[in-house]
C-alpha positions as CSV (number, residue, x, y, z in Angstrom):
1,M,39.8,34.9,5.6
2,A,37.1,32.2,5.3
3,S,37.3,30.1,2.1
4,V,34.8,27.8,0.5
5,L,34.5,25.6,-2.6
6,V,31.2,25.6,-4.5
7,T,30.4,23.1,-7.3
8,D,28.2,23.4,-10.3
9,G,28.7,26.9,-11.5
10,H,26.0,26.8,-14.2
11,W,23.1,27.2,-11.9
12,R,21.4,30.3,-10.4
13,K,21.3,28.8,-7.0
14,T,25.1,28.5,-7.2
15,L,25.3,32.2,-8.1
16,A,23.2,32.9,-5.1
17,V,25.8,31.2,-2.9
18,V,28.7,32.9,-4.6
19,R,27.1,36.4,-4.2
20,S,26.0,35.8,-0.6
21,L,29.4,34.7,0.6
22,G,31.5,36.9,-1.7
23,R,29.7,40.1,-0.4
24,K,30.8,39.1,3.1
25,G,34.4,38.9,2.1
26,V,34.6,35.1,1.8
27,H,37.1,33.7,-0.7
28,V,34.8,31.7,-3.1
29,T,36.2,29.1,-5.4
30,V,33.7,27.9,-8.0
31,G,34.0,24.6,-9.9
32,E,32.3,23.5,-13.1
33,R,33.3,21.2,-16.0
34,T,33.4,24.1,-18.5
35,F,34.4,27.8,-18.4
36,L,31.1,28.7,-19.9
37,N,28.9,29.0,-16.9
38,T,27.0,31.6,-15.0
39,S,28.9,31.8,-11.7
40,F,32.4,32.2,-13.3
41,F,31.3,35.6,-14.5
42,S,30.5,36.9,-11.0
43,K,32.8,39.5,-9.5
44,Y,32.4,37.6,-6.2
45,C,34.0,34.4,-7.7
46,S,37.5,34.6,-6.4
47,R,38.9,31.5,-8.2
48,R,37.7,29.3,-11.0
49,V,38.5,25.6,-11.4
50,V,37.4,23.3,-14.2
51,Y,36.9,19.7,-13.1
52,P,36.1,16.4,-14.9
53,S,32.4,15.8,-15.6
54,P,30.9,14.2,-12.5
55,R,28.4,12.5,-14.8
56,R,30.8,11.0,-17.4
57,Y,33.9,10.6,-15.2
58,P,32.8,10.2,-11.6
59,D,36.0,8.7,-10.3
60,Q,38.1,11.4,-11.9
61,F,35.8,14.1,-10.4
62,I,36.2,12.7,-6.9
63,E,40.0,12.5,-7.4
64,F,40.1,16.1,-8.5
65,I,37.9,17.3,-5.5
66,L,40.0,15.4,-3.0
67,E,43.2,16.8,-4.4
68,E,41.8,20.3,-4.5
69,I,40.7,20.2,-0.8
70,K,44.0,18.7,0.2
71,K,46.1,21.4,-1.5
72,N,43.9,24.3,-0.5
73,H,42.2,25.1,2.8
74,Y,38.4,25.3,2.6
75,D,36.2,25.9,5.6
76,C,33.2,24.3,3.8
77,L,32.3,22.5,0.6
78,F,29.0,23.3,-1.1
79,P,27.7,20.6,-3.5
80,M,24.9,22.2,-5.5
81,E,23.6,19.6,-7.9
82,E,22.3,16.1,-7.4
83,E,25.1,14.4,-9.2
84,T,27.8,16.1,-7.3
85,L,25.9,15.7,-4.0
86,L,25.5,11.9,-4.5
87,L,29.2,11.4,-5.4
88,L,30.4,13.5,-2.4
89,A,28.0,11.8,-0.1
90,K,29.4,8.4,-1.2
91,H,32.9,9.7,-0.3
92,H,31.8,11.8,2.7
93,S,34.4,10.3,5.1
94,D,37.3,11.1,2.7
95,V,36.1,14.6,2.1
96,F,35.4,15.3,5.8
97,R,39.1,14.7,6.6
98,Y,39.9,18.0,4.9
99,T,36.8,20.2,5.0
100,C,33.3,20.4,6.4
101,L,30.5,18.9,4.3
102,F,27.1,19.4,5.9
103,I,24.9,16.9,4.0
104,P,22.7,13.9,4.9
105,E,24.2,10.5,4.7
106,L,24.0,8.8,1.3
107,K,21.3,6.2,2.4
108,K,19.1,9.0,3.6
109,I,19.5,11.0,0.3
110,E,18.7,8.0,-1.8
111,F,15.7,7.2,0.5
112,V,14.0,10.6,0.0
113,R,14.8,10.8,-3.7
114,D,12.5,7.8,-4.2
115,K,9.1,9.3,-4.0
116,R,7.5,6.0,-3.1
117,N,9.7,5.7,0.0
118,L,9.0,9.3,0.9
119,I,5.2,9.1,0.5
120,Q,5.1,5.9,2.6
121,F,7.3,7.5,5.3
122,A,5.2,10.7,5.4
123,E,1.9,8.7,5.7
124,T,3.3,6.8,8.7
125,H,4.3,10.1,10.3
126,G,1.0,12.0,9.9
127,I,2.1,14.2,6.9
128,P,-0.8,14.8,4.4
129,T,0.0,13.3,1.0
130,P,-2.0,12.9,-2.3
131,K,-3.7,9.6,-2.8
132,T,-0.9,7.5,-4.3
133,L,-0.9,4.1,-6.1
134,S,2.4,2.4,-6.6
135,P,2.2,-0.5,-9.1
136,P,4.0,-3.6,-7.7
137,T,7.7,-3.9,-8.6
138,L,7.9,-7.6,-9.4
139,P,11.2,-9.4,-9.2
140,L,12.9,-8.7,-12.5
141,P,15.9,-10.5,-14.2
142,R,19.2,-8.8,-13.9
143,Q,21.9,-8.8,-16.5
144,G,24.1,-11.7,-15.9
145,G,21.6,-13.7,-13.9
146,G,19.9,-13.1,-10.6
147,E,17.0,-10.8,-10.0
148,I,16.2,-7.2,-9.4
149,E,14.6,-7.2,-5.9
150,P,11.1,-5.7,-5.5
151,G,11.4,-2.0,-4.8
152,T,14.7,-1.4,-6.5
153,L,15.4,0.6,-9.7
154,P,17.9,0.5,-12.4
155,N,20.8,2.9,-12.1
156,Q,20.9,6.3,-13.8
157,G,22.7,5.1,-16.8
158,E,20.2,2.2,-17.4
159,R,17.3,4.6,-16.9
160,E,18.5,7.1,-19.5
161,H,20.5,5.1,-22.0
162,G,18.9,1.6,-21.7
163,G,21.1,-1.2,-20.8
164,E,20.4,-4.9,-21.5
165,G,18.6,-5.1,-18.2
166,F,16.6,-2.0,-18.7
167,P,12.8,-2.6,-18.5
168,Y,10.4,-1.0,-20.9
169,I,6.7,-1.5,-21.8
170,S,6.0,-3.0,-25.1
171,G,2.3,-3.2,-25.0
172,G,-0.7,-3.8,-22.7
173,E,-4.4,-3.4,-22.3
174,F,-6.4,-1.9,-19.4
175,S,-6.3,-5.2,-17.6
176,E,-2.5,-5.7,-17.7
177,V,0.8,-4.2,-18.8
178,I,3.4,-6.3,-20.4
179,L,7.0,-5.5,-19.4
180,S,9.7,-6.6,-21.9
181,F,13.3,-7.1,-21.0
182,K,16.5,-8.2,-22.6
183,V,19.0,-10.1,-20.6
184,K,22.2,-11.1,-22.5
185,G,20.2,-10.6,-25.7
186,K,17.4,-13.0,-24.6
187,A,13.9,-11.5,-24.5
188,N,11.9,-11.8,-21.2
189,K,8.4,-10.7,-20.3
190,V,6.6,-10.1,-17.1
191,T,2.9,-9.3,-17.0
192,L,1.9,-6.5,-14.5
193,P,-1.8,-7.0,-13.6
194,L,-3.9,-3.8,-13.3
195,D,-7.1,-5.4,-12.0
196,G,-6.0,-6.2,-8.5
197,G,-5.2,-9.8,-9.2
198,G,-2.1,-11.8,-10.0
199,K,1.1,-12.5,-8.2
200,G,2.4,-9.5,-6.3
201,G,-0.9,-7.7,-6.3
202,G,-2.2,-5.2,-8.9
203,V,-3.7,-1.8,-9.4
204,N,-7.4,-1.3,-9.7
205,L,-7.8,1.4,-12.4
206,D,-11.2,2.3,-10.9
207,S,-9.5,3.4,-7.7
208,I,-7.4,5.9,-9.5
209,P,-9.2,9.3,-9.5
210,I,-9.0,11.2,-12.8
211,P,-7.4,13.7,-13.4
212,A,-4.2,12.1,-12.2
213,V,-0.5,12.6,-12.3
214,I,2.1,10.0,-13.2
215,K,5.4,10.7,-11.5
216,P,8.8,9.0,-11.8
217,R,9.9,7.6,-8.5
218,I,13.3,9.2,-8.9
219,S,13.6,12.5,-10.8
220,S,14.1,16.2,-10.1
221,G,12.0,19.2,-11.1
222,S,9.2,18.3,-13.5
223,F,11.2,15.7,-15.5
224,G,9.1,12.8,-16.6
225,I,5.8,13.9,-15.2
226,A,2.7,13.2,-17.2
227,Y,-0.8,14.6,-16.6
228,V,-3.8,12.2,-17.2
229,K,-7.0,14.1,-18.1
230,K,-9.0,11.1,-19.5
231,R,-9.2,7.6,-18.1
232,E,-8.4,6.1,-21.5
233,D,-5.0,7.9,-21.5
234,L,-3.9,6.4,-18.2
235,V,-2.2,3.2,-19.4
236,P,-0.6,4.8,-22.6
237,L,0.8,7.6,-20.5
238,Y,2.0,5.2,-17.8
239,Q,3.7,3.1,-20.5
240,K,5.4,6.2,-21.9
241,V,6.7,7.3,-18.5
242,H,7.7,3.8,-17.4
243,A,9.8,3.4,-20.6
244,R,12.3,6.0,-19.2
245,Y,11.5,6.0,-15.5
246,P,10.6,2.4,-14.4
247,F,7.6,1.8,-12.2
248,P,6.4,5.4,-11.7
249,L,3.8,6.4,-9.2
250,V,0.2,7.3,-10.0
251,Q,-1.2,10.1,-7.8
252,E,-4.4,12.0,-7.6
253,W,-4.1,15.5,-9.1
254,I,-4.4,18.1,-6.4
255,P,-6.6,20.9,-7.9
256,D,-5.1,24.3,-8.4
257,G,-6.2,27.3,-6.3
258,G,-4.6,26.6,-3.0
259,G,-1.0,27.5,-4.0
260,I,2.3,25.7,-4.0
261,Y,4.7,26.3,-1.1
262,G,8.3,25.5,-0.5
263,F,9.6,24.9,3.0
264,S,13.4,25.2,3.3
265,A,15.5,24.5,6.4
266,L,19.0,24.0,7.7
267,F,19.8,21.4,10.4
268,D,23.0,20.8,12.3
269,E,24.6,17.4,12.8
270,A,22.4,16.7,15.8
271,S,19.3,17.5,13.6
272,N,18.6,20.8,15.4
273,V,17.0,23.3,13.2
274,K,19.2,26.4,12.6
275,A,17.1,28.2,10.0
276,A,13.8,27.8,8.2
277,F,11.9,29.7,5.5
278,V,8.6,29.4,3.5
279,H,8.0,30.7,0.0
280,K,5.0,30.6,-2.3
281,K,5.3,30.0,-6.0
282,L,3.6,32.6,-8.1
283,R,4.7,31.4,-11.5
284,M,6.5,28.3,-12.8
285,Y,8.1,26.8,-15.8
286,P,6.7,24.5,-17.1
287,V,3.5,26.4,-16.5
288,Q,1.6,23.4,-15.1
289,G,4.3,22.6,-12.6
290,G,8.0,23.0,-12.2
291,P,10.7,25.4,-10.8
292,S,9.4,28.8,-9.8
293,T,10.0,31.7,-12.0
294,L,8.5,34.2,-9.6
295,R,8.1,33.5,-5.9
296,E,7.3,35.4,-2.7
297,G,8.4,34.9,0.9
298,V,5.4,34.2,3.2
299,E,4.5,33.1,6.7
300,H,2.6,29.8,6.7
301,P,2.7,28.2,10.2
302,Q,1.0,25.0,8.9
303,V,3.6,24.4,6.2
304,M,6.4,25.4,8.6
305,E,5.2,22.9,11.2
306,L,4.7,20.0,8.7
307,G,8.1,20.7,7.0
308,L,9.9,20.8,10.3
309,S,8.1,17.6,11.5
310,L,9.0,15.7,8.4
311,L,12.7,16.6,8.3
312,R,13.1,16.1,12.1
313,S,11.5,12.6,11.7
314,L,14.2,11.9,9.1
315,N,17.0,13.1,11.5
316,W,18.0,15.5,8.8
317,T,21.4,17.2,8.4
318,G,22.3,20.1,6.2
319,V,19.8,21.8,3.9
320,G,16.6,20.5,2.5
321,M,13.5,21.8,0.8
322,V,10.1,20.3,1.1
323,E,7.4,21.1,-1.4
324,F,3.7,21.2,-0.6
325,K,0.6,21.8,-2.7
326,M,-2.3,23.2,-0.8
327,D,-5.5,21.2,-1.4
328,P,-8.4,23.6,-1.8
329,R,-10.8,20.7,-1.1
330,D,-9.8,20.2,2.5
331,G,-7.3,23.1,3.2
332,L,-4.4,20.7,3.9
333,P,-0.9,21.1,2.4
334,K,-0.1,17.8,0.6
335,L,3.5,16.6,0.3
336,M,5.0,16.7,-3.2
337,E,8.7,16.0,-2.7
338,I,11.9,16.6,-0.8
339,N,14.9,18.3,-2.4
340,P,17.9,17.1,-0.4
341,R,20.2,19.9,-1.6
342,F,20.1,23.6,-2.3
343,W,17.1,24.7,-4.3
344,G,16.7,27.0,-7.3
345,S,14.8,29.7,-5.5
346,L,17.6,30.1,-2.9
347,E,18.1,33.8,-3.6
348,L,14.7,34.7,-2.2
349,A,15.5,33.3,1.2
350,I,18.9,35.2,1.2
351,I,17.3,38.6,0.4
352,S,14.6,37.9,3.0
353,G,17.2,37.6,5.7
354,V,17.6,33.8,5.9
355,D,21.0,33.4,4.5
356,F,21.4,29.7,4.3
357,P,24.9,29.6,2.7
358,Y,26.4,32.0,5.3
359,L,24.7,30.2,8.2
360,M,26.1,26.9,6.9
361,L,29.6,28.5,6.8
362,K,29.1,29.8,10.4
363,M,28.3,26.2,11.4
364,A,31.4,25.0,9.7
365,R,33.5,27.5,11.6
366,G,32.0,26.5,14.9
367,E,30.1,29.8,15.5
368,I,27.1,29.8,17.7
369,F,23.9,31.6,16.6
370,E,20.2,31.5,17.5
371,P,18.0,29.7,15.0
372,I,16.4,32.0,12.4
373,L,12.7,31.1,12.1
374,H,11.2,34.5,11.5
375,Y,11.9,36.9,8.7
376,P,10.3,39.8,6.8
377,V,7.6,38.6,4.4
378,G,6.5,40.0,1.0
379,R,9.8,40.1,-0.8
380,R,9.7,38.6,-4.3
381,C,12.4,37.1,-6.5
382,R,12.2,36.5,-10.2
383,W,14.0,34.1,-12.5
384,L,13.6,36.3,-15.6
385,L,16.5,34.8,-17.7
386,F,15.2,32.5,-18.9
387,G,12.5,30.9,-16.8
388,D,9.9,33.7,-16.6
389,I,10.4,34.4,-20.3
390,L,9.6,30.8,-21.1
391,H,6.6,30.9,-18.8
392,F,5.3,33.9,-20.7
393,L,5.8,32.4,-24.1
394,T,4.1,29.1,-23.1
395,N,1.2,30.4,-21.0
396,P,-2.0,31.0,-23.0
397,Q,-2.9,33.6,-20.4
398,R,0.4,35.5,-20.8
399,F,-1.2,38.9,-21.1
400,H,-3.4,38.4,-18.0
401,L,-0.8,37.3,-15.5
402,K,-1.0,38.6,-12.0
403,P,1.3,40.2,-11.3
404,S,1.9,41.3,-14.9
405,F,5.0,39.9,-16.7
406,F,5.9,43.5,-17.7
407,R,6.3,44.8,-14.1
408,F,10.1,44.8,-14.2
409,F,10.9,47.5,-11.6
410,E,8.9,46.6,-8.6
411,P,10.7,47.8,-5.4
412,N,10.1,44.6,-3.5
413,T,11.2,42.3,-6.4
414,S,14.8,41.1,-6.9
415,Y,16.2,38.9,-9.6
416,D,18.0,35.6,-9.5
417,I,20.7,36.6,-12.0
418,I,20.2,40.2,-13.1
419,S,22.1,42.6,-10.7
420,K,23.5,46.1,-11.1
421,R,26.2,45.4,-8.5
422,D,27.2,42.2,-10.3
423,P,26.1,42.5,-14.0
424,F,28.3,40.0,-15.8
425,P,26.6,36.7,-14.7
426,V,24.0,37.7,-17.3
427,L,26.6,36.9,-19.9
428,G,27.4,33.7,-18.2
429,A,23.7,32.7,-18.2
430,M,23.5,33.4,-21.9
431,A,26.6,31.2,-22.4
432,T,25.0,28.5,-20.3
433,F,21.8,28.8,-22.4
434,L,23.9,28.3,-25.6
435,T,25.4,25.1,-24.2
436,F,21.9,23.6,-24.2
437,L,22.2,23.7,-28.1
438,Y,25.4,21.7,-28.5
439,D,26.5,20.1,-25.3
440,P,25.2,16.6,-24.8
441,E,25.3,16.8,-21.1
442,M,23.2,20.0,-21.1
443,K,20.9,18.9,-23.9
444,R,19.7,16.0,-21.8
445,F,17.9,18.5,-19.5
446,L,15.8,19.5,-22.5
447,E,15.4,16.0,-23.8
448,R,14.1,14.7,-20.5
449,R,11.3,17.3,-20.5
């Protein structure tokens, strides 16, 4: 019997992997740092393990995983969240001694996580992107001396908790922004010019079209994004985003109306495509942009071609999801981001016949199969608990949604969590939701909104 280890049991994408493989008779072990998680409640979860928090105790987490895969045979390891992915990528050679781990190398993951790197790479490879301005990252003092080189960012702990070397914006006018720092308790200041002058260049505010979007260079989902509707709000909003996510990008806002598409794919170790799928977001939470709460499988040759071209240019390995927003002004899909791991809407691809987790397991077992690039279209999948409910509550047009929020029994619509065949993950999802109220590690997902 095939056996796999799947991390991050909280999330619906993890549940999608558990159900996909469990239905095929695979022995699925699920790991999470607490018993209160969605996937532990699935009947397809064969074994449950509680590991140290990868966020708070990364070394202990890696030790636990290495010991687990040494003692138990696993054909494949599925890291589902960014924190576990980065840790396992860092220790890829140690992990690969005991089980298959189909993920890109760490440098490549870190490269595409930085949206400035990604936009610049895409532009040089002919991938349409929004007009993007990246304020110069001047050399900044490090804690203990030395400098932060241009283009680098503080680590996750500095960004979220503020270390002594953490930069924040203390003030500024439309001509400049003053960045304040503390190094060993001593205040430092660097002036970032916004008029095109000064050392290291600047940003001409007049060249930034309004409305605009301010995006963290490194974040996931819709965390940290600010929408600028009036020019006088640009600098204050930039200051606010920069305080938590240093040196964010400023992008033109792509008008609504063309749709947002996700291209997902699986590549082998030689960067040969083994499967690909395109979906369109029909509803999201947050409403203005975020994970899809209702989505549909579609054919879109242009999105398929651009997604394949981009990931091939990166010599990709494993899964990845590329998001595009269709620009109604010129009819071109504009690149938004790359997700270097499994994505939240994974269940839709599975029910549409592109079963990424099972295909990855087949790769791990050395099985040969033809690439899956075609699939039935028109299937829909809904994240009702609790994404679509939150969309409904926060959308002023809630009673005029198309399709209606109240169409619960559409024959072509499935659900990410709710299932007659596997009903108890609903209880796990509710338990996970409750952890947002008291668990500091879960509360940060709300606080970062």
